[in-house]
A tleap script that builds the chain and sets N, CA, C and O, in Angstrom:
source leaprc.protein.ff14SB
mol = sequence {
  NMET MET PRO THR LEU ARG ILE VAL VAL ALA
  ASP ASP GLU PRO ASP VAL ARG ASP TYR TYR
  ARG LYS ILE LEU PRO ARG LEU GLY TYR THR
  VAL THR ALA ALA ALA GLU ASN GLY GLU GLN
  LEU VAL ASP PHE CYS ARG CYS TYR ARG PRO
  ASP LEU VAL ILE THR ASP ILE LYS MET PRO
  GLY GLY MET ASP GLY ILE GLU ALA ALA SER
  LYS ILE TYR GLU GLU ALA PRO THR PRO VAL
  ILE LEU VAL SER ALA TYR SER ASP ALA THR
  LEU LEU GLU ARG ALA GLU THR PRO ALA ILE
  MET ALA TYR LEU VAL LYS PRO ILE LYS CGLN
}
set mol.1.N position { -130.341 95.684 -118.662 }
set mol.1.CA position { -129.691 96.423 -118.204 }
set mol.1.C position { -130.025 95.600 -116.846 }
set mol.1.O position { -131.132 95.266 -116.424 }
set mol.2.N position { -128.374 95.307 -116.126 }
set mol.2.CA position { -128.600 94.198 -115.003 }
set mol.2.C position { -128.782 95.273 -114.015 }
set mol.2.O position { -128.420 96.436 -114.190 }
set mol.3.N position { -129.782 94.484 -112.219 }
set mol.3.CA position { -129.915 95.744 -111.509 }
set mol.3.C position { -129.107 96.315 -111.330 }
set mol.3.O position { -128.132 96.319 -112.082 }
set mol.4.N position { -129.188 96.956 -110.360 }
set mol.4.CA position { -127.455 97.774 -109.482 }
set mol.4.C position { -127.861 97.000 -108.441 }
set mol.4.O position { -129.032 96.763 -108.144 }
set mol.5.N position { -126.560 96.479 -107.704 }
set mol.5.CA position { -126.410 96.428 -105.757 }
set mol.5.C position { -126.678 97.595 -105.215 }
set mol.5.O position { -125.998 98.611 -105.359 }
set mol.6.N position { -127.915 97.461 -104.419 }
set mol.6.CA position { -128.680 98.679 -103.458 }
set mol.6.C position { -127.620 98.381 -101.949 }
set mol.6.O position { -127.500 97.279 -101.415 }
set mol.7.N position { -127.234 99.112 -101.686 }
set mol.7.CA position { -126.136 99.561 -100.547 }
set mol.7.C position { -126.686 100.784 -99.563 }
set mol.7.O position { -127.063 101.937 -99.771 }
set mol.8.N position { -126.519 99.829 -98.222 }
set mol.8.CA position { -126.858 101.222 -97.082 }
set mol.8.C position { -125.565 102.129 -96.411 }
set mol.8.O position { -124.484 101.760 -96.869 }
set mol.9.N position { -125.524 102.601 -95.988 }
set mol.9.CA position { -124.528 103.195 -95.936 }
set mol.9.C position { -123.911 103.620 -94.466 }
set mol.9.O position { -125.013 103.767 -93.937 }
set mol.10.N position { -123.218 103.849 -93.674 }
set mol.10.CA position { -123.231 104.516 -91.385 }
set mol.10.C position { -121.737 104.822 -91.437 }
set mol.10.O position { -120.686 104.190 -91.337 }
set mol.11.N position { -122.211 106.367 -91.686 }
set mol.11.CA position { -120.634 106.952 -90.777 }
set mol.11.C position { -121.164 108.336 -89.606 }
set mol.11.O position { -121.749 109.339 -90.014 }
set mol.12.N position { -120.816 108.102 -88.178 }
set mol.12.CA position { -121.265 109.726 -87.512 }
set mol.12.C position { -120.660 111.029 -88.187 }
set mol.12.O position { -120.800 112.138 -87.671 }
set mol.13.N position { -120.062 110.846 -89.226 }
set mol.13.CA position { -119.369 111.916 -90.107 }
set mol.13.C position { -120.219 112.102 -91.680 }
set mol.13.O position { -120.287 111.452 -92.723 }
set mol.14.N position { -120.731 113.248 -91.204 }
set mol.14.CA position { -121.386 113.925 -91.793 }
set mol.14.C position { -120.628 113.538 -93.827 }
set mol.14.O position { -121.136 112.994 -94.807 }
set mol.15.N position { -119.563 114.046 -93.623 }
set mol.15.CA position { -118.438 114.166 -95.309 }
set mol.15.C position { -118.476 112.893 -95.860 }
set mol.15.O position { -118.573 112.591 -97.049 }
set mol.16.N position { -118.338 111.707 -94.256 }
set mol.16.CA position { -117.688 110.265 -95.807 }
set mol.16.C position { -119.117 109.738 -96.061 }
set mol.16.O position { -119.344 109.072 -97.071 }
set mol.17.N position { -120.403 110.117 -94.867 }
set mol.17.CA position { -122.161 110.284 -95.633 }
set mol.17.C position { -122.141 110.789 -97.183 }
set mol.17.O position { -122.446 110.038 -98.110 }
set mol.18.N position { -121.887 111.665 -97.298 }
set mol.18.CA position { -121.884 112.491 -98.688 }
set mol.18.C position { -121.001 111.454 -99.556 }
set mol.18.O position { -121.471 110.782 -100.474 }
set mol.19.N position { -119.843 111.427 -99.194 }
set mol.19.CA position { -118.752 110.663 -100.384 }
set mol.19.C position { -119.292 109.602 -100.688 }
set mol.19.O position { -119.282 109.142 -101.830 }
set mol.20.N position { -119.775 109.132 -99.815 }
set mol.20.CA position { -120.386 107.750 -100.270 }
set mol.20.C position { -121.031 107.563 -101.162 }
set mol.20.O position { -120.894 106.657 -101.984 }
set mol.21.N position { -122.203 108.771 -101.125 }
set mol.21.CA position { -123.479 108.963 -101.958 }
set mol.21.C position { -123.147 109.590 -103.636 }
set mol.21.O position { -123.689 109.491 -104.736 }
set mol.22.N position { -121.925 110.269 -103.061 }
set mol.22.CA position { -120.897 110.991 -104.817 }
set mol.22.C position { -120.711 109.168 -105.548 }
set mol.22.O position { -121.175 108.653 -106.565 }
set mol.23.N position { -119.878 108.672 -104.516 }
set mol.23.CA position { -118.502 108.204 -105.468 }
set mol.23.C position { -119.918 106.511 -105.616 }
set mol.23.O position { -119.834 106.223 -106.810 }
set mol.24.N position { -120.369 106.078 -105.334 }
set mol.24.CA position { -121.329 105.060 -105.153 }
set mol.24.C position { -121.989 104.995 -106.518 }
set mol.24.O position { -121.514 104.033 -107.123 }
set mol.25.N position { -122.904 105.642 -107.250 }
set mol.25.CA position { -123.592 105.994 -107.721 }
set mol.25.C position { -122.713 105.901 -108.870 }
set mol.25.O position { -123.133 105.361 -109.893 }
set mol.26.N position { -121.263 106.479 -108.795 }
set mol.26.CA position { -120.483 106.939 -109.739 }
set mol.26.C position { -119.974 105.448 -110.640 }
set mol.26.O position { -119.457 105.244 -111.738 }
set mol.27.N position { -120.475 104.531 -109.420 }
set mol.27.CA position { -119.696 103.266 -109.642 }
set mol.27.C position { -120.662 102.281 -110.582 }
set mol.27.O position { -120.457 101.516 -111.524 }
set mol.28.N position { -122.037 102.794 -109.680 }
set mol.28.CA position { -122.762 101.889 -110.656 }
set mol.28.C position { -123.881 101.343 -109.868 }
set mol.28.O position { -124.862 100.819 -110.398 }
set mol.29.N position { -123.749 101.450 -108.806 }
set mol.29.CA position { -124.208 100.773 -107.510 }
set mol.29.C position { -125.797 102.371 -107.088 }
set mol.29.O position { -126.066 103.408 -107.696 }
set mol.30.N position { -126.402 101.730 -105.821 }
set mol.30.CA position { -127.643 102.649 -105.315 }
set mol.30.C position { -127.144 102.987 -104.168 }
set mol.30.O position { -126.655 102.020 -103.583 }
set mol.31.N position { -127.063 104.077 -103.551 }
set mol.31.CA position { -127.134 104.308 -102.441 }
set mol.31.C position { -128.553 104.042 -101.771 }
set mol.31.O position { -129.284 105.030 -101.712 }
set mol.32.N position { -128.889 103.225 -101.422 }
set mol.32.CA position { -130.462 103.726 -100.767 }
set mol.32.C position { -130.740 103.998 -99.273 }
set mol.32.O position { -131.872 103.712 -98.883 }
set mol.33.N position { -129.939 104.467 -98.457 }
set mol.33.CA position { -130.214 104.908 -97.094 }
set mol.33.C position { -128.713 105.399 -96.894 }
set mol.33.O position { -127.945 105.073 -97.799 }
set mol.34.N position { -128.197 106.120 -95.864 }
set mol.34.CA position { -127.315 106.529 -95.564 }
set mol.34.C position { -127.456 106.777 -93.435 }
set mol.34.O position { -127.753 107.855 -92.919 }
set mol.35.N position { -127.197 105.680 -92.762 }
set mol.35.CA position { -127.914 106.111 -91.466 }
set mol.35.C position { -126.381 106.807 -90.253 }
set mol.35.O position { -125.170 106.641 -90.401 }
set mol.36.N position { -126.996 107.424 -89.353 }
set mol.36.CA position { -125.968 108.281 -88.401 }
set mol.36.C position { -124.961 107.573 -87.192 }
set mol.36.O position { -123.878 107.950 -86.744 }
set mol.37.N position { -125.827 106.358 -86.868 }
set mol.37.CA position { -125.335 105.458 -85.858 }
set mol.37.C position { -126.374 104.152 -85.927 }
set mol.37.O position { -127.488 104.139 -86.451 }
set mol.38.N position { -125.563 102.861 -85.121 }
set mol.38.CA position { -125.907 101.346 -85.496 }
set mol.38.C position { -127.472 101.513 -85.335 }
set mol.38.O position { -128.392 101.057 -86.014 }
set mol.39.N position { -127.468 102.221 -84.348 }
set mol.39.CA position { -129.364 101.640 -84.315 }
set mol.39.C position { -130.279 101.934 -85.673 }
set mol.39.O position { -131.251 101.279 -86.048 }
set mol.40.N position { -129.539 103.409 -86.465 }
set mol.40.CA position { -130.494 103.854 -87.377 }
set mol.40.C position { -130.447 103.129 -88.247 }
set mol.40.O position { -131.443 102.843 -88.911 }
set mol.41.N position { -128.741 102.431 -88.558 }
set mol.41.CA position { -128.584 101.256 -89.418 }
set mol.41.C position { -129.404 99.778 -89.460 }
set mol.41.O position { -129.724 99.301 -90.549 }
set mol.42.N position { -129.679 99.179 -88.354 }
set mol.42.CA position { -130.320 98.355 -88.416 }
set mol.42.C position { -131.125 98.636 -88.867 }
set mol.42.O position { -131.215 98.049 -89.945 }
set mol.43.N position { -132.394 99.681 -88.583 }
set mol.43.CA position { -133.518 100.186 -88.976 }
set mol.43.C position { -133.581 100.607 -90.677 }
set mol.43.O position { -134.505 100.412 -91.467 }
set mol.44.N position { -132.641 101.060 -90.842 }
set mol.44.CA position { -132.828 101.033 -92.705 }
set mol.44.C position { -132.686 100.012 -93.275 }
set mol.44.O position { -132.969 99.898 -94.468 }
set mol.45.N position { -132.143 98.891 -92.437 }
set mol.45.CA position { -131.273 97.483 -93.879 }
set mol.45.C position { -132.677 96.615 -93.000 }
set mol.45.O position { -132.652 95.399 -93.190 }
set mol.46.N position { -133.620 97.024 -92.270 }
set mol.46.CA position { -134.675 96.628 -92.340 }
set mol.46.C position { -136.008 96.934 -93.211 }
set mol.46.O position { -136.706 96.039 -93.687 }
set mol.47.N position { -136.195 97.937 -93.316 }
set mol.47.CA position { -136.677 99.108 -94.382 }
set mol.47.C position { -136.140 98.397 -96.039 }
set mol.47.O position { -136.775 98.014 -97.021 }
set mol.48.N position { -134.782 98.468 -95.735 }
set mol.48.CA position { -134.618 98.226 -97.728 }
set mol.48.C position { -134.010 96.923 -98.064 }
set mol.48.O position { -133.797 96.629 -99.240 }
set mol.49.N position { -133.707 96.093 -97.045 }
set mol.49.CA position { -133.137 94.554 -97.668 }
set mol.49.C position { -132.255 95.767 -98.316 }
set mol.49.O position { -132.811 96.786 -98.726 }
set mol.50.N position { -130.465 95.536 -98.395 }
set mol.50.CA position { -129.845 95.874 -99.202 }
set mol.50.C position { -129.144 94.571 -99.177 }
set mol.50.O position { -129.291 93.733 -98.286 }
set mol.51.N position { -128.146 94.415 -100.509 }
set mol.51.CA position { -127.660 93.591 -100.694 }
set mol.51.C position { -126.181 93.713 -100.456 }
set mol.51.O position { -125.372 92.968 -101.009 }
set mol.52.N position { -125.850 94.665 -99.625 }
set mol.52.CA position { -124.068 95.262 -99.167 }
set mol.52.C position { -124.218 96.433 -97.933 }
set mol.52.O position { -124.684 97.529 -98.245 }
set mol.53.N position { -123.966 96.270 -97.064 }
set mol.53.CA position { -124.010 97.239 -95.872 }
set mol.53.C position { -122.273 98.134 -95.588 }
set mol.53.O position { -121.330 97.694 -94.930 }
set mol.54.N position { -122.326 98.999 -96.082 }
set mol.54.CA position { -120.743 99.281 -95.611 }
set mol.54.C position { -121.397 100.449 -94.420 }
set mol.54.O position { -122.311 101.273 -94.442 }
set mol.55.N position { -120.203 99.925 -93.234 }
set mol.55.CA position { -120.517 101.098 -92.498 }
set mol.55.C position { -119.013 101.252 -91.354 }
set mol.55.O position { -117.961 100.614 -91.364 }
set mol.56.N position { -119.300 101.927 -90.806 }
set mol.56.CA position { -117.996 102.679 -90.139 }
set mol.56.C position { -118.150 101.490 -88.208 }
set mol.56.O position { -118.951 100.724 -87.673 }
set mol.57.N position { -117.276 101.890 -88.025 }
set mol.57.CA position { -117.377 100.954 -86.796 }
set mol.57.C position { -118.027 101.726 -85.404 }
set mol.57.O position { -118.980 101.608 -84.634 }
set mol.58.N position { -116.735 102.668 -85.654 }
set mol.58.CA position { -117.513 103.753 -83.781 }
set mol.58.C position { -118.088 105.163 -84.532 }
set mol.58.O position { -117.709 106.121 -85.205 }
set mol.59.N position { -119.533 104.446 -83.780 }
set mol.59.CA position { -120.274 105.369 -83.711 }
set mol.59.C position { -121.229 105.806 -82.917 }
set mol.59.O position { -122.121 104.970 -82.771 }
set mol.60.N position { -121.422 107.013 -82.221 }
set mol.60.CA position { -122.537 107.342 -81.098 }
set mol.60.C position { -123.485 106.004 -81.233 }
set mol.60.O position { -123.716 105.111 -82.048 }
set mol.61.N position { -123.948 106.493 -79.725 }
set mol.61.CA position { -125.410 105.699 -79.117 }
set mol.61.C position { -125.049 103.588 -78.955 }
set mol.61.O position { -124.252 102.650 -78.988 }
set mol.62.N position { -125.862 103.879 -78.852 }
set mol.62.CA position { -125.351 101.944 -77.741 }
set mol.62.C position { -125.232 101.511 -78.651 }
set mol.62.O position { -125.690 100.379 -78.497 }
set mol.63.N position { -124.796 101.635 -79.942 }
set mol.63.CA position { -125.033 100.101 -81.147 }
set mol.63.C position { -123.512 100.748 -81.489 }
set mol.63.O position { -123.374 101.971 -81.509 }
set mol.64.N position { -122.308 99.781 -81.775 }
set mol.64.CA position { -121.406 99.939 -83.185 }
set mol.64.C position { -121.619 99.658 -84.124 }
set mol.64.O position { -122.626 99.063 -84.510 }
set mol.65.N position { -120.539 100.089 -84.856 }
set mol.65.CA position { -120.659 99.260 -86.351 }
set mol.65.C position { -120.836 97.567 -86.377 }
set mol.65.O position { -121.673 97.011 -87.087 }
set mol.66.N position { -120.018 96.944 -85.592 }
set mol.66.CA position { -119.722 95.614 -85.258 }
set mol.66.C position { -121.092 94.684 -84.965 }
set mol.66.O position { -121.560 93.804 -85.688 }
set mol.67.N position { -121.637 95.226 -83.516 }
set mol.67.CA position { -122.776 95.091 -83.304 }
set mol.67.C position { -124.258 95.093 -83.815 }
set mol.67.O position { -125.097 94.239 -83.528 }
set mol.68.N position { -124.505 96.527 -84.869 }
set mol.68.CA position { -124.902 96.309 -85.742 }
set mol.68.C position { -124.370 95.467 -86.728 }
set mol.68.O position { -125.344 95.096 -87.383 }
set mol.69.N position { -123.341 94.959 -87.194 }
set mol.69.CA position { -123.230 94.113 -88.155 }
set mol.69.C position { -124.147 92.852 -88.124 }
set mol.69.O position { -124.901 92.185 -88.832 }
set mol.70.N position { -123.582 92.941 -86.782 }
set mol.70.CA position { -124.008 91.370 -86.338 }
set mol.70.C position { -125.489 90.762 -86.151 }
set mol.70.O position { -125.741 89.584 -86.406 }
set mol.71.N position { -126.538 91.779 -85.632 }
set mol.71.CA position { -127.967 92.250 -85.229 }
set mol.71.C position { -128.523 92.430 -87.113 }
set mol.71.O position { -129.718 92.172 -87.257 }
set mol.72.N position { -127.806 92.807 -88.371 }
set mol.72.CA position { -128.284 93.051 -89.467 }
set mol.72.C position { -128.440 91.404 -89.678 }
set mol.72.O position { -129.520 90.851 -89.889 }
set mol.73.N position { -127.240 90.774 -89.586 }
set mol.73.CA position { -127.091 89.267 -89.756 }
set mol.73.C position { -127.742 88.475 -89.498 }
set mol.73.O position { -127.969 87.700 -90.427 }
set mol.74.N position { -128.356 88.197 -88.297 }
set mol.74.CA position { -129.201 87.432 -87.760 }
set mol.74.C position { -130.495 87.313 -88.150 }
set mol.74.O position { -131.196 86.301 -88.189 }
set mol.75.N position { -130.854 88.892 -88.552 }
set mol.75.CA position { -132.618 88.842 -89.013 }
set mol.75.C position { -132.708 88.875 -90.548 }
set mol.75.O position { -133.818 88.856 -91.079 }
set mol.76.N position { -131.366 88.935 -91.423 }
set mol.76.CA position { -130.927 88.486 -93.201 }
set mol.76.C position { -129.782 88.583 -93.153 }
set mol.76.O position { -129.286 89.650 -92.790 }
set mol.77.N position { -129.321 87.949 -93.359 }
set mol.77.CA position { -127.640 87.662 -93.546 }
set mol.77.C position { -127.423 88.469 -95.027 }
set mol.77.O position { -128.138 88.272 -96.010 }
set mol.78.N position { -126.622 89.137 -94.992 }
set mol.78.CA position { -126.251 90.847 -95.329 }
set mol.78.C position { -124.788 90.606 -95.177 }
set mol.78.O position { -124.229 90.382 -94.103 }
set mol.79.N position { -124.090 90.688 -96.603 }
set mol.79.CA position { -122.662 90.897 -96.491 }
set mol.79.C position { -122.411 92.805 -95.856 }
set mol.79.O position { -123.080 93.832 -95.974 }
set mol.80.N position { -121.111 92.460 -95.201 }
set mol.80.CA position { -121.080 94.189 -94.322 }
set mol.80.C position { -119.497 94.299 -94.578 }
set mol.80.O position { -118.653 93.425 -94.381 }
set mol.81.N position { -119.311 95.642 -95.085 }
set mol.81.CA position { -118.009 95.935 -94.945 }
set mol.81.C position { -117.552 97.158 -94.383 }
set mol.81.O position { -117.535 98.237 -94.976 }
set mol.82.N position { -117.017 96.856 -92.696 }
set mol.82.CA position { -116.086 97.483 -91.894 }
set mol.82.C position { -115.122 98.839 -92.730 }
set mol.82.O position { -114.149 98.660 -93.463 }
set mol.83.N position { -115.528 99.712 -92.483 }
set mol.83.CA position { -114.478 101.116 -93.234 }
set mol.83.C position { -114.381 101.597 -91.021 }
set mol.83.O position { -115.304 101.807 -90.233 }
set mol.84.N position { -112.900 101.584 -90.809 }
set mol.84.CA position { -112.381 102.368 -89.331 }
set mol.84.C position { -111.429 102.680 -89.905 }
set mol.84.O position { -110.815 102.163 -90.839 }
set mol.85.N position { -111.233 103.925 -89.094 }
set mol.85.CA position { -109.861 104.390 -88.704 }
set mol.85.C position { -108.613 104.086 -87.830 }
set mol.85.O position { -107.480 104.552 -87.712 }
set mol.86.N position { -109.409 103.004 -87.227 }
set mol.86.CA position { -108.632 102.149 -86.216 }
set mol.86.C position { -108.738 101.186 -86.351 }
set mol.86.O position { -109.813 100.664 -86.648 }
set mol.87.N position { -107.306 100.370 -86.130 }
set mol.87.CA position { -107.064 98.814 -87.020 }
set mol.87.C position { -106.246 98.297 -85.552 }
set mol.87.O position { -105.016 98.255 -85.531 }
set mol.88.N position { -106.924 97.986 -84.564 }
set mol.88.CA position { -105.715 97.520 -82.892 }
set mol.88.C position { -106.391 96.053 -83.143 }
set mol.88.O position { -107.420 95.953 -83.812 }
set mol.89.N position { -105.842 95.099 -82.648 }
set mol.89.CA position { -105.878 94.088 -82.227 }
set mol.89.C position { -107.208 93.797 -81.711 }
set mol.89.O position { -107.708 93.000 -82.506 }
set mol.90.N position { -107.768 93.970 -81.067 }
set mol.90.CA position { -109.384 94.326 -80.476 }
set mol.90.C position { -110.226 94.406 -81.576 }
set mol.90.O position { -111.085 93.552 -81.794 }
set mol.91.N position { -109.982 95.674 -82.501 }
set mol.91.CA position { -111.435 95.784 -83.030 }
set mol.91.C position { -111.569 94.501 -84.167 }
set mol.91.O position { -112.583 93.890 -84.505 }
set mol.92.N position { -110.081 94.325 -84.644 }
set mol.92.CA position { -110.150 93.224 -85.868 }
set mol.92.C position { -110.421 91.530 -85.664 }
set mol.92.O position { -110.507 90.578 -86.440 }
set mol.93.N position { -110.512 91.719 -84.086 }
set mol.93.CA position { -110.958 90.207 -83.127 }
set mol.93.C position { -112.065 90.569 -83.200 }
set mol.93.O position { -112.799 90.056 -84.045 }
set mol.94.N position { -112.639 91.782 -82.153 }
set mol.94.CA position { -114.145 91.541 -82.854 }
set mol.94.C position { -114.800 91.423 -83.869 }
set mol.94.O position { -115.922 90.918 -83.827 }
set mol.95.N position { -114.265 91.849 -84.976 }
set mol.95.CA position { -115.034 91.826 -86.506 }
set mol.95.C position { -115.029 90.051 -86.701 }
set mol.95.O position { -116.078 89.473 -86.986 }
set mol.96.N position { -114.176 89.557 -86.576 }
set mol.96.CA position { -113.995 88.123 -87.037 }
set mol.96.C position { -115.151 87.338 -86.706 }
set mol.96.O position { -115.210 86.462 -85.844 }
set mol.97.N position { -116.120 87.759 -87.516 }
set mol.97.CA position { -117.542 87.361 -87.433 }
set mol.97.C position { -118.086 87.283 -88.774 }
set mol.97.O position { -117.805 87.970 -89.756 }
set mol.98.N position { -119.365 85.809 -88.581 }
set mol.98.CA position { -119.769 85.771 -90.091 }
set mol.98.C position { -120.581 86.824 -90.493 }
set mol.98.O position { -120.897 86.696 -91.676 }
set mol.99.N position { -121.126 88.003 -89.864 }
set mol.99.CA position { -120.979 89.091 -90.228 }
set mol.99.C position { -120.483 90.038 -91.241 }
set mol.99.O position { -121.144 90.892 -91.831 }
set mol.100.N position { -119.422 89.811 -91.344 }
set mol.100.CA position { -118.684 90.859 -91.609 }
set mol.100.C position { -117.635 90.060 -93.194 }
set mol.100.O position { -117.011 88.999 -93.232 }
set mol.101.N position { -117.785 90.849 -94.006 }
set mol.101.CA position { -117.276 90.143 -95.237 }
set mol.101.C position { -116.334 91.129 -94.978 }
set mol.101.O position { -116.431 91.031 -96.201 }
set mol.102.N position { -115.566 91.932 -94.682 }
set mol.102.CA position { -114.465 92.719 -95.160 }
set mol.102.C position { -114.062 93.761 -94.003 }
set mol.102.O position { -114.922 94.120 -93.199 }
set mol.103.N position { -112.454 94.349 -93.911 }
set mol.103.CA position { -112.130 95.497 -92.328 }
set mol.103.C position { -111.343 96.010 -93.664 }
set mol.103.O position { -110.421 95.390 -94.193 }
set mol.104.N position { -111.919 97.357 -94.149 }
set mol.104.CA position { -110.873 97.774 -94.794 }
set mol.104.C position { -110.875 99.427 -93.295 }
set mol.104.O position { -111.752 99.812 -92.523 }
set mol.105.N position { -109.296 99.952 -93.579 }
set mol.105.CA position { -108.660 100.981 -92.401 }
set mol.105.C position { -108.983 102.569 -93.573 }
set mol.105.O position { -108.915 102.795 -94.781 }
set mol.106.N position { -109.214 103.073 -92.762 }
set mol.106.CA position { -109.840 104.807 -93.366 }
set mol.106.C position { -108.093 105.694 -93.660 }
set mol.106.O position { -108.055 106.250 -92.562 }
set mol.107.N position { -107.238 105.981 -94.107 }
set mol.107.CA position { -108.346 106.289 -95.372 }
set mol.107.C position { -108.476 105.204 -96.491 }
set mol.107.O position { -107.758 104.242 -96.768 }
set mol.108.N position { -109.997 105.831 -97.215 }
set mol.108.CA position { -109.837 105.104 -98.956 }
set mol.108.C position { -109.186 105.839 -100.092 }
set mol.108.O position { -109.391 106.966 -100.541 }
set mol.109.N position { -108.286 104.823 -100.455 }
set mol.109.CA position { -108.436 105.729 -101.413 }
set mol.109.C position { -109.214 105.383 -102.738 }
set mol.109.O position { -109.896 104.361 -102.811 }
set mol.110.N position { -109.093 106.243 -103.751 }
set mol.110.CA position { -110.186 105.697 -104.661 }
set mol.110.C position { -109.067 105.064 -105.730 }
set mol.110.O position { -109.446 104.463 -106.735 }
savepdb mol mol.pdb
quit
């Protein structure tokens, strides 16, 4: 059996975190942790060393998803997919870093 991809997810909305916990295992992936903000995301990535991170951009606290992705990438290069309801040019420009693999705009369709 092939090992499953270990994913850490982050979103400030509990329903979105629950959605990831529900849908990703059905696709054959393991959700190792679900963070509520950027600081928690960085901590979970230090602890679990995921294969992939899926994160919202705008979250409460002092660190948004883009900043968290950069911090994670500095410590242990890990692919990050940003998922956001926002698609303005400033965010897209900030997301153009080696730390960000992809930028998806909500709502995500199955």
